N, C-alpha and C positions, 0 to 999 in steps of 0.2 A: 687112138686119141689123137685128134690134130695138133700139128706145131703150134699154131697160133695160141690154141687154147693153153696149152702146158705154158709156154711164155708168158700170158697173160698172168696165171696161176703164181708163176715164180716172182714175175714184179712186184704182186700183190703181197706176197709173204716178206719181200725185203722190204717193202715200204710199212707192213705192219712191224715188223722188227727195229726199223729205224725210230718209229714211234714209240716204241715200247723202252728202246735205250734212251731216248731222249726224254721220255718222263721220269725214267728211272734216275739219270743223273741230275735232272732238275728237282727229284724229290730230297736226294742225297745233299744235294748242295744247299737246299732251304734247310735241310737239318743240322748241316754244317756251314753256317754263315759264317765266314772269317772276320767280318765286321760288324759284330754283336753290339750295339748302342743303349744306352740308358740316358734316362733325363735327371738330371740332379735336383734337389730342391730344398729350400728351407727346412730344417728341422730344430725341433726343442727337445733335449733331453733333461730331465729333473734329477735331480739327485735328492731323493724321496725315500719314505717308507711309511707303510700303514701303522695306524695306532686306534686302539678299541678303548673309549674310556666315557665319563660322564660330563654332563653340562651341569654345573652347580651354579646356584643363583640364592640371593636374600629371597626367601620367599614366605608370604604370609596367607597359608589357605582360611579361605570364607566358607563357614558352614551355617547351615539352615535347618532345623527340622520341621516337617510336615509343609501342608500346602502345594502349590503350583509355582515354580519358579520362571521367571523369565529374565533372563540377562540381557541388560542392554550393551555394554561395550562390546566392539567387535575385537578377535584375538588379536593380540599385541596392540590394543589402543591403551592410550596414557588415560587416568583417571585421577583427576585432582582430589585432594583431601575434602572429604565432605560430599564427594559426587555419589551419585547412585549408580550402585553396581548390580542390583537386581529389584525388579518388582517380586513381592511375593503375594500370593494370591491365596485366602481360605479354600476357594473351589474352583472347580473349572467354568464356572458361570463369569467368575473375575475376570479370568484369561480372555474370555470372549468377548465380554464389555472393553476390555484393552485394545482389542483387533478391531471393534467397532470404530473404536476412538480416532485410531490410526488412518482407518479410511476415512472418517469424516475430517480428521485433521488434513488431510491431503486433499480432498474435495474443496474444503474451505480455501488453502492455497490457489488452487486452480481457479476457484471462481473470484477470489480477489484479484488474482492476475488478469482474468478476463475481463473484468469491471474496470481496472485500470486500463487495457488497451480498448476498452470501449469508450472510454472518454476522449481516447485521441481521434476517434472518428470511425465509424464501423463500416459503412457502405451498403448496398442492397444485397438480397440473397444470392444473386447470381456472382456478384463479386466475392462474397464470404465464400462461396462453394470454390470457386478459382483460388482464393488465396489457400483454402483446404487442402486443395491438389498440389498447390506450388509446395506448400511445408511438407506434404507426404514425400513428395520428389527429393527436397532438399534432405529431408531426413534419412532419407533411403539412401541418398550419394552419399552423405558422410559415414553412415555406417559400413557403406560397401568399401569405400576408400580406408578404412581404420580410422579415421579421424574423428575421435570421440570428445574433443577439447569444449565442444559447443553444444553435444549433445544434449544435456539436461534444457537449457533454453530453447532448444528446438524442440524438445517434447511438450515443455509448458508453452512455447507459442501456439503448437498445433492444439493440443486439447483447450486453449482459449478460444482459438478461432472456431473449433467444433461447438463451444457453448454457446458464442455468439450467433454461429449458424442455427443452433437448433431455437434460440429466444426469437431470432430474427423471423423464421419462419411461422412460429407462434403469435408474434406480435399482430396488433390490427391497424396502429396507427402508423406513425412515422417510425421506420424500421430501426434507426440507432436508438432512440429515445425508446421504443419498447423492447428491445435488446438489453439495454442498459438497466430498466425495470425488471425485466424477468430475471437476469442475473442477481442483482439486488434482493429480490424477493427470495431465489434459491440459497442465497448466501444467510439471509436472516433464520429461515428455516434450519441449516446446517448449525448456525451458531446455538439455536434453541436446544438441537439434539446433544451436541457438545456439552453445552451446560447441565442437562438431564442427565446424562450417562456420567459425568465427571463426579456428581453428587453421589450418585450410587457407587462408583468404583471407591471412591475415598473410604468408604464404611467397610469394604472387604479387601482392601488393598494396604499393604506395608511396604517400606521402603529398605534395601539391606545397603547402608554407605560405606564409604572408606573410610576407615580411621586414619590413613595417611595415604599420600600421593604415589604413585607407582604404575607399573604397567600389568593391565590385565590379561589373565590366560585363563581358559575355560577347560584346561587340562589339568587333572591332578591325579599323579601315580602311587602317593605313599611316599615318595623318596624327598619331600619336602621338609621332614622333620631329621634323616638321616644325612642328606647330603647339605651342610651348610660350609658358608665361607671357612667358620671358625675351625671346623674339623681338619680342613685343608693341610693346616699348619703342622701336622704331624699324620698325615694319612699315609699309610703303608701300602705297597702291593698286594698283601694279604687281606688286607681291610676292602681293599677294591674287588678282588676277586669273589671275596663273600658277598658283597652288595652286588654284584653280578650273579651269582647264584642262587642268592633268597631274594626274590622280589616280596616287596613289603606290600601288606593288604590295604588295600583302597578305601578312604573315608566315606559310608555311603551316605553322610551327611554335607559333604563339601558341595558347592556349587561353583566353585572358581579359585582363582588364588589373584594375589598383588606379589610383583617383583618391584620390591623396595627400593632395590640399589642398580645403577646402570652397569656396576662394574658385574660380568660375570666370569667364570671360568671353566676351564676342560681341564679335567683328572684323568690321567691316563698311567697304565703302567708299562715300561719299554726294558728292552734288554739292556743290562748295565753300559755295556760298551756303545750302544748307540744314544743313550744319556746322557754320556761322556761329551757328546758334539752340542749339547744345550748349555748355556753359559744364563745364569739368572741375572735379569736384567734387560738381555738382549732379545731381539725378537724372532719369529720364526713363522714362515707362513701356513695356513692350516688350510686345506683345500676339503669342503665338505660336498658330496657329490651324490649322496643316496636319498635321503627324506627331504633335502633342502642343498641347493647348488650355489655354491660362490666361495670366494676365497678371502680370508681373515687374516690379515697381520697382529699375531697375539704376542703379548710379552711374556717371557719365561719367567714364571713369578718363583719357582720351586724347583729345584732339585733335591731329591730326598737321596738318603744313603742306599747304596746297595742291599738288596736282602735276595739270597738266593738266586743271585744271577740277575734279578728286576730291581729296577728303580721308579720310585712313584715320581712322575712328573706333572705339575700342576701350570696351566698357562691362562693368562689373564687379559681381557679386553675389555672396552666400553662401546665398543661398534654391534651392530645389527642386531641388537636386544630384540627387536619387537619380529624381527624375521625368523626369531629362533627359539620362539617362547614355547614350540609342541617339541622340541627337541631334547633326548634326555641321554640316553646310552646311545653312542654313534662310533662307526668307524670311518678314520678321516685320513688323509693323507698328507703328512708331514713334511713339507719343501725345503730342506736347506739351503737348495740353490738351484740354477739350470745354466747350462748350456748351449748356445745357438750358433748354428753353422750350417754348411751345405752338406745335406746329405750325399753319400755315394756308395756303391756297390763294393763290397772289398775286393773281388775280382779286377776291378777297373784299377786299382793301386799299382803302382810299378815304382822302380829304383831305376834312376838313371845316372850313370856315371858322367860327371861333368868338371872341367877344368876351370878353375878359379885362380885368379892373380890375386896376391897380397898388395894394397895399394901402398903400404910401405917400404918393404924390400922388393916388391916386384917379382916375386918366386910365384911359380906357377905349381900348384897341387890337384890332384884328383880327388874329388869327394863326391859320395851317393847322395843324391837328392831324391826324397819321395815325391810323386807325382801321378798325374793322369793325362790320359791323351784326350783330347777334346775333340770333336768335327767342328771343324771351321771351315765353313765354305764345302770343299771338295776335300780338304787336307786334313791330316792327322798333327794336331798342334801338342806339344807337351807343355801342360802347365803345372809347375811346382805348388805342391800343397802343405799346409801344415797342420797334422794330424791331433785334433783336440781330444778325441777318445774312439774306441771301436767299439761295438756292439754285436748281437746275432747277425751275422752276414752283410753290416753297414759300417763305414767309418765315416765320422764326423769331421770335416775339413773346415778350416777357418776360412769366413769369408771375407774376402779382400774387395776392397771399393773399387780401388783403381788399377791401373796397368792391364798393359793389353794380354800379358799372360796369366792374369787373375782369373781363378775358377769364380764363377757366380751361379746363382740358382738360376735354374732352366738351362743351363749348357749341357751337349750331347757329349757322354763321356764312352769311350769305346771300352765294351767289358771283354772282350774277345776279339783277337787279330792275329794276323801272322805276320813277322818281319816288318813289325811297326818301327818307324822311327819320325823325328820332328819332320814335318814337311812332304810326309808321303802323300800322294795322290789318292785318294778313295773313290773308287768308280762305285 
């Protein structure tokens, strides 16, 4: 073997070995970074607990036997005393006539609007066609941007222009006059149809009216007669448990119900030691997050006597009634309070010994100060903190608004480091 070839191979092997060593050292340093940092951020910890219970209201079930029922109010809509809650039809044809009347009423409204706009001046067919296109573009732009405030008027304007354009094309004389005359003729025909159908409908349709004012709900579950505001005065944990296990039978004749009082209640059973935190007359935040999402401030209406380690608790409010009409048995979160601060990893916490001077005596003493090292520029800076609470792997520190040494949300704190001290340059 030639000497030159051997030397070349030795050099190549040395270069390869150097590259392997370099990569190994880099990998080791990356796994053993002496200056690991983490960003702090604002964090809120709730002092809360879960509770499962019933929503209780003053409810009046509406019943009707036989026929086809059409409910008129929307869920959660207020109904005045004597107001129509439902239309009752003797057969299916009555409901069909009702649907035809609704379509005719809508068409009448559109024609009246088109006739009113026609009196303001119509224009020729080409102008009307351009106006229809402009109205379509405007309607589409509003829907795309999520601006629905003028959606109804824009839709009515578009339908009006379509009617005017249709009758402008079918007219033979002056376009505006022919358009108005055609719309009026169509309006007269619709009115005649409405009159004829209304006469037929009155013979086979009856009304179910509200005996008193209230909030309407179409959800009837059988608890209406079992869960009442009166029984909450003495309800026990055992009774609540029995109500949860034995679901009542639904009334087949029920068509809906009226909630006749704006105050409603949440009744639940809590461990006795937890119930002791509630005081009658004070408030607690109740967080709904399952079938309905929202937070409600409720008043502690009643805290019962302990029974086998459990206590019946009743909360009350007069807010959000229309939003919660479909809720009955719910699991909620009772929030007693919350703490907000700056969240930092527990590993970043350190205790430094510092010298303090008594302002009155001038004496100096050594004290242990908890804090963290934050990365400020290229230096480590010790920032004292006041710990509010500690959780699983983190600590919540009080957020300070002023001061150079104050810890703030967004600061980079050093989690792992070697030979760390205040002012150390971090490369």
